[in-house]
C-alpha positions in Angstrom: 127.8 72.3 122.1 125.8 75.0 120.4 123.2 77.3 122.0 120.2 75.4 120.6 121.5 72.0 121.8 122.2 73.5 125.3 118.8 75.2 125.4 117.1 71.9 124.5 118.7 70.2 127.5 117.8 73.1 129.8 114.2 73.1 128.7 114.0 69.3 129.1 115.5 69.5 132.6 113.2 72.4 133.6 110.1 70.5 132.4 111.1 67.4 134.3 111.8 69.5 137.4 108.4 71.2 137.2 106.6 67.9 136.7 108.3 66.6 139.8 107.6 69.5 142.2 105.1 71.8 140.5 104.6 75.5 140.9 104.5 77.5 144.1 108.1 77.4 145.4 110.6 80.3 145.7 112.8 81.1 142.7 115.9 80.0 144.7 114.4 76.5 145.1 114.0 76.1 141.4 117.3 77.7 140.6 119.2 75.3 142.9 117.2 72.2 141.7 117.8 73.1 138.1 121.5 73.7 138.8 121.7 70.2 140.3 119.9 68.6 137.3 121.9 70.4 134.7 125.2 69.5 136.3 123.9 65.9 136.5 123.5 66.0 132.7 127.2 66.9 132.5 126.7 70.5 131.6 129.0 73.3 132.8 126.8 75.6 134.9 127.7 78.7 136.9 125.3 80.2 139.4 124.7 83.8 140.3 127.3 85.1 137.9 128.3 88.7 138.4 127.5 90.9 135.4 129.4 94.2 135.7 127.9 97.4 134.4 130.0 100.0 132.5 129.0 103.5 131.8 131.2 105.7 129.6 134.0 103.1 129.9 133.8 103.3 133.7 132.9 100.2 135.8 130.1 101.2 138.1 129.9 99.9 141.7 126.5 98.3 140.9 126.2 95.1 139.0 123.8 92.4 138.1 123.7 88.7 138.6 122.8 86.1 136.1 120.8 83.2 137.7 122.4 80.5 135.7 125.0 80.5 132.9 125.1 77.2 131.0 128.0 76.2 128.8 129.2 79.8 128.8 126.6 80.3 126.1 123.1 80.4 127.4 121.7 82.6 130.1 118.9 81.3 132.3 116.8 83.8 134.2 114.4 82.1 136.6 111.2 83.5 138.0 108.4 82.2 140.1 105.8 84.9 139.9 102.1 85.2 138.9 102.8 86.9 135.5 105.9 87.9 133.7 106.1 91.7 132.9 107.8 93.3 130.0 110.6 94.3 132.3 111.5 90.6 132.8 112.0 90.1 129.1 114.0 93.4 128.9 116.2 92.3 131.8 117.1 89.0 130.1 117.8 90.8 126.8 120.0 93.4 128.6 122.0 90.5 130.2 122.5 89.1 126.7 123.7 92.4 125.4 126.0 93.1 128.3 127.6 89.7 127.9 127.6 89.6 124.1 125.7 86.3 124.2 123.1 85.2 121.7 120.5 83.2 123.7 118.7 83.4 127.0 115.9 81.5 128.5 113.4 83.3 130.8 111.6 80.6 132.8 108.7 81.2 135.0 108.0 78.1 137.2 104.8 79.5 138.6 102.6 78.2 135.8 100.3 75.2 135.6 102.1 74.0 132.4 105.7 75.0 132.3 105.7 75.2 128.5 103.7 78.3 128.9 106.4 79.8 131.2 109.4 79.2 128.9 110.5 82.0 126.7 113.5 82.1 124.4 115.1 85.6 124.2 117.5 86.2 121.3 120.2 88.9 121.1 120.5 89.9 117.4 123.9 91.3 118.2 
């Protein structure tokens, strides 16, 4: 499956989830529910994937965690906050760059209409 097909399924599942439970829960609740729904659709999903950080070819002791990695092609960063800040978009783009992936979805579930909380982030490699 290509990135766009995977992202279409992710967005559909996220919208269905949001319609079912609405805004106001913790990020971890949305993350686990979306994980369940995506696996139910037959997608390969990894949760809290470690993302190492290298500086001058040295692996640093710090690292990052991707909320969900779908099909080993699409990064999903989940938020449940009042407003997304520029740093949230930068964070998702940085994950894409560190992993050499093309597409990420930044999803903020704390919105009245989820379509306003879904953002596609593209790494132009």
